N, C-alpha and C positions, 0 to 999 in steps of 0.2 A: 426633533426637539426633545424627545424623551431621553436620548443619549446625553444631550447637552445638560439637561436638568440633573441627570445622574452624576455627571462629572462635577458640576458645581456643588452638588450636595456632598460628594465624597472629598473633594480636594480644596474647596473654598468655604471658609466660614466667615462670620461677621468680623473676626479680628485679623484676617489675612492682609487687608489693605494697611491697617495700622502696623502690623508686623513688618510688612514690606518696606514702608517708609522708615521705620525704626532701624531695620537692618541695613537698608540702603544708605541711610545717613552714617551709620557706624562704619560700614565697609568703605564707602566713598571717601570718608574723612581720612582713612589710611592711604587710599590711592592718591588723594589730594596731597597728603604729606609727602609721599614718595616723589610725586612730580614737583611739588613746591620746593623741596629741599634739593633733590638731585638735579633737576632740569633748570629751574629758575635760580636758586641760590648758588649752587655749586657749578653750574654750567656743563653738566653731563650732556654729551651729544644726543640728539633726538633718535639716532639709529639704535642707541642702547636703551633709552628710556621707553620710547614709543615702539621701537622695533624688536626689542628683546624682553624687557621686564614686563610691560603691560600684557603682551600676548601670553607670557608664561603665567601671569596671575589669572588671566582669562581661562586658560586651559585647566589649571588646578581647581579654580573656583567653580567653573561650570561643571566639571566632573563631580566635585563634592556636593554641589547643590542638587544635581540630578540623582546622585547616590542616596542622599538623605531624603529626597522626595520619594524615591523608590522604597527606601527602608520604611517610611511611613505607610506607603501603600501596602507593602508586604505585611507589615504588622497588623494593619486594619483588616486585610484579607484573612490572615490566619485567625484573628480573634473575632471576626465578624462585626467589626466596629466601623463607624464612619466619623468618629471624633478624634482620630489620631493626629497629633501635632508633630510636624517634622522638627528635627533638631536644627537650631540655627547654626550656621557655618560660615567661615570666611577666613581671611588672612589674620594671623594672630597679632593682637594689638601691641603688646610689649615687645615682641620680636621685631616688628617693623622699626620701632625707634631704636632699639638696641643695635640691630643690624646696620641701620643708617648711620647713627652717631658714633658707634663704637667700632665699626668695621669698615663700611664702604667709604664714608667721608674721610676718616683718618688715612686710609690707604691711598685714596685719590690725592689728598693734599700732600702726602709724603712723596708720591711717585709721579703725580701729574698724569697718570695712565688710567683713564676711566674703564677701559676694557679689562685691565688687570684687576681693578677693584671689584668689578662686577663678577669676574671669574672666581675670585676668592669667595665672594658672597654666595654665588650659586652652589659652590662646593660645600659651603657651610650649611646651606639649606638642604642639600642632598644628605649630608651627614645627620642633620637634625631630623630628617624624615626617617632615617634608619633607627635613630634613638627612639622616635615615636613608635615605630613598628615593634622594636624590642620591648617597649613599655607595655604593650599588650600582653606580653608573656611574663614580665617580672614585676608589674605594678603592685600586685598583692604582697609580694615579698618586701618590696621597698616600703610599703605602708606600715610594715611591722617595725621598721627601723627609723622611719621619718615620722615623727608625731604630726598629726593633722594640723595642730595649731601652728607648728613651725612652717609647714608647707603653705598654709593660708597666709601666715604673716609675711612670708617671703613674697608671695604673689601680690599681696596688698601693697607692700613697699615698692615693688617694681611698677605697679600700676599708678601709685600716687606720684612717683617721681617722673616716669617717662611718659605717662599720659596726661596727668593733671598739671603738675608743675611745669613741664615742658610746654604743654598747651596753653597754660595761663600766661606764661612769658610771651609766647607767640601772639596771643590775643592783644596784649598791651603794646606790641610793636605798631599796631594800627588801631588805636583806641576809638577813633571816630566811627570806624566801621564795625568793630568786633565786640566792644564792651557791652553795648546794649543787648545784642543777641545772647551774650554770656549770662547776663543777669536775667534775661527773659527765660532762659532754659531752666534756671533754678526755680523761678516762679512757676513755670509750667509743670515742673515735676511734682509740685504739691497740689496741683489741680486735678480733680478726678474727671474732668471733661475738657474739651478743647477751649482755649481762651476765646476763640471766635468760632461760633457754631458752624460745623460742616468743614472746617479746615483743620487737618492734623497739626498738632503743635509744632512738630518738626518742620513741616512745610512753612508755617507762619514764621518761625524763628529764622530759618534760612532765608526766607523771602525778605524779612526785615533787613538782614545783613546785606543782601543783594541790592536792595533799594538804596541803602546808605552808601554802598560801594560805588554805585553808578552816580549818585547825587554828589559825592565828594570827588569824583574823578579818578578813584583808584582803578575802576574798570572803565574802559572806553572802547569805542569802535575800532580805533587804530590797532590796539592790542588784539582785539577779537579777529580782525582781518589777518593779522600776522599769524595767529595760531591756526586760522583756517587753512593756511598753506601746508600745515603738517597733516591735514586730513588725508587719509588714504587707506589702503589695505595693508595691514601688517600681519601676515600669516605667521603662526608660531613656527619656530625652527628648533630642531633638536640641538641641545647644548651639551651633549655627552663629552665631546672633546674639551669644551670649556670647563666642565666639572673636573675632568681629570687633570687639567692644567692647574686649577685652583686648589685641588685637594692637598698638594704638597706645601701650600702656604698657610694652611689654617691652624697650624700649631699654636700661635700666640692667641688664638681666639677660642680655643677649646674651653677655657674657663667661662666664656660667655655662652657658647653653644650648648654644652652638656647640661649645666644647671637649668638654663631656661627651657630646654626641651624636656627635661625630667618634669619640671613644673607644668609644662604644657600637656604632657600625656596624663599626668595625674589630675590636672584640672578637667581634661576631657572625661576621665573616668568619673569624676565627681559630678560633672554636668550630666552624664548619662544616668548616673544613680539618682540625681534630682528629677530627671524625666520619669524614671521608674516610680518614684514616690508620688509623682503627679498623675500616674496611671498609664504611662507609655513605657513599657518594659523592653527597651532596645538591648540587644546583646552587647554588653560593655566591652568585652575583649575585641569583638569585631569592629566596634566603633573606633576604638583606639588604633587598631591596625589600619583601618580605612583612612584615618587622619594622616598617618605616616605615609600611606600610599599616595594620597593626593599631594602631600608635601614633596615627595620624591618626584612625582609627575611634574609638579610645578618647576622644580629645579632643572629637570631634564628638558624643559621647554623654555627656560630663560628667566624664571622668577627667583629672586634671592630670598623670598620671604615664606616661612612656614605657614601652614594652614591649621585650623583647629575648629572643634565644636565650641560654640560660645555658651556662656551661662545665659539664662533667660527663658528656657523652655517653659517652666511652670507659669511664669508671668504671661507669656503669649497664650498658653493654653487657657488661662483664666478668662481671657477676653474673647475666646472663641476662635482662635487661630487653628487652621488645619495644616495642610502641606502645600497649598497653592502658592504661598509667598516664596517658598524655596524655588519653585518653578519660575516664578516671576524674576527672581534674582538671577537665575541662569540666563534668562533672556537679556537682562541688563548687562551682564558680564561680556556679552558679545561686543559691546562698545569698545572693549580693550583691543579688539582686532582692527579698529579703524582710527585710533588716535583720538577718539571723542572725549576721553577724560580731560585732555589738555584744553580742548575747546570749552568744555564745561567750566574749567577753572578760570577762564577769562570772562565768564558770566557770573559764576559764584566763586569768590576768592577763597583761597585756602584758609586765611585767617578767620573766616566766618564758619567754615566747615569744622575747623579744629575745636570749636566750642563743644561739639558733640562728644569728642574724646575726653575733654576736661571732665564732663559729667560721668562718662563711663568709668574713668579712673577713680573718681570720688565715690561712685556707687559701689564699685568692687571693694574699695577700702572700708567704707562704712558697713557693708554687708558682712565683711570678715570680722570687724570689731564688734558689731551687734550680735553675731552668732558665736562669739568667743567668750569663754568664761572670763569674768573680769580680772581675775588674778593672772591670766595669761597675756594681758594686753601688752606687757613689756616685750613680748616676742616680736610684735609688729615693729616696735620702735628700734630695737637693737638690729633688726633686719634692715631697717631704713637707712642706717648710717653709712654703710659701705656704698650703697647704691646712690645715695645723695652725694657722697664724695666723688663718685664716678661721674655723676652729672656735672658737678662743678668743674672738674678737671676737663671734661669734654667741651664745656661751654666757654672756657677761658683759653683764648688762642695763645697768649704769652704764658707759658708754663713757669717762667722764672719768677712770676709773682705768686705762684701757688706754693703753699707750704708742702714740704716733703711728706709730711704726715698724710695729707690729702692724696698724694700720688700713691703712696704705699697702700692706703686703704682702698683706693680705687681699682688697683690691679686685681683682676679676678673677683670683682665685687659681688657678682651674682652667686659665685660659689661660696665665698666667705660669708655673705649675707645669709644664705640658706643654712650653713653649718653653725653660725652664731645663734640663729633662731632655734635650731635643733638642740644645741648645747643648753640654751637657756630654758627651753621647754622641759628638758630632762631635769634640770635643776629645780624647776617649779614642781615637777612630779616627785622630787626627792629620789630620782633614779640616778644616783651618783655614779654608779658603775658605767651606765651607758653614756653619761656626760663625759666621763673619763675617756671612753673609747672615741667619742666625737672629737675631743681635744687631740687625741693621737692622730686621727684622720687629718685634722687641721695641720698638725706638725708634718705629716707626710707630704701633704700638698704644698706646704711652704718649702720643703727641702727640694722639691722638683720644680719649683717656680710656677706652680699652677695658680697660686695666690701670692699677693704682695710684691711680685716682680713683674716687669713689663712683658717679658717673654719667658717661655719655658727654659729653665736654666738649672742644672743640677748643682746643688750646694753653693749657691751664691752667698755673698756676705749677708744680705738681707734675709735670704731664705734660711740660712743657718741660725740667725738670731731668732727669727720667729719659730723655727722648728724647735729650738731649745725652750723657748717660752711656752709653747703649747704642750710640749712633753712634760714640763714641770706642772702645768695646769692639770694635765691628764693624771699625773701621779698623785697630785693633791686630791683630785676628785675620787680616784680609786681608794686612796687612804681614808678619806671621809666616809666613803661608802662602806668600807670594812668596819670602821668605828661605829657607824650607824646600825649595822647589822648586829654588832655585838651588844 
């Protein structure tokens, strides 16, 4: 009994259950999105979704959860403390939706080949993991060139569009089931205690959606019985050959992969630093490398989606969370090896779970804006425009009704979004020289087709036009900088 008391004292605090439900809702909402879009909406075969993607997510996520559980234990042991909070970890939010809507679904619709779409995506995930690992070594250097306001503005824009806007639209596809939980979650966020005593707000909100889904007939026994047929054992399989097949096809998607993964490893760095400010000083470089390792591991076992450390450690620490919730999440991820998430979705519909991501996106955006100097708020908005154009283009199936300007702005949107925010941040700082260099980088990326063109293409008509435009802007900035110094 003494040993059990010691384990509970070390690994479990009064906030671990709340953290578990919060993280479970966050993580499962992404898994629900993956199944909801790929399996239900697009008709991906079960042997890819349940047989490859979910087991890969399970492997990478279990590994990460156990790693960060151990990291918390190790830190507590070294410092002689029992109040260490584990870093929250899981599949990266923005990457899930960017990979689905900008990579997997378009490839599948163009080719009709789900296996090929998945192979390209796991190769992209593998490359993304390497970018994360490299980030552990170059992040400090990059931070000298990328203003923090620009990075945060870019991250906020991506979260607002691909988590909140996309989720909001999804909610209103089934208003009878999802709108009440959506409004309840905003109400609950402002409450300092559960709406109903003894029931975590996340459980209450999801439970309300479930009740509405079953009462309105969106969920029914027949669908549940059909999904039960997919229940089985889905052991993870090595996907090394699939990664090698997909790697030659990821060229058109580098403008999505690289900027998102740069933002990913820099946000991991900032999440680690926020943990240090809260009293848990984890090795930042090692944490960033571990993120990359779990992403690579996920890709090599079938998952197309990068992993990351989440924001939120200080908040969980305040409510008395330790490391037990991370261990509990590792146990939950075992469900990915049995097809259970699909069964759960026939009990708790995707449109209900997605309300959690709407809130996540809004919280990320509001936190960025609240912590940003008022004069820099324009950085968020200029970063928003290319990503919003990208969302609109991806959402409209008939591109003939889309203005050419939307298409041009949407190509390479995450790269141009980041660089626009970098450029504007330097303008606000009156560092016109660096703003000029940023414009020259934009010119170079335009000339090789990394931005503004659908695929990598050297000196295309559109690329040359924008290359000249950005070079002129760069020259003007450098000239203004020289005049300002004089």
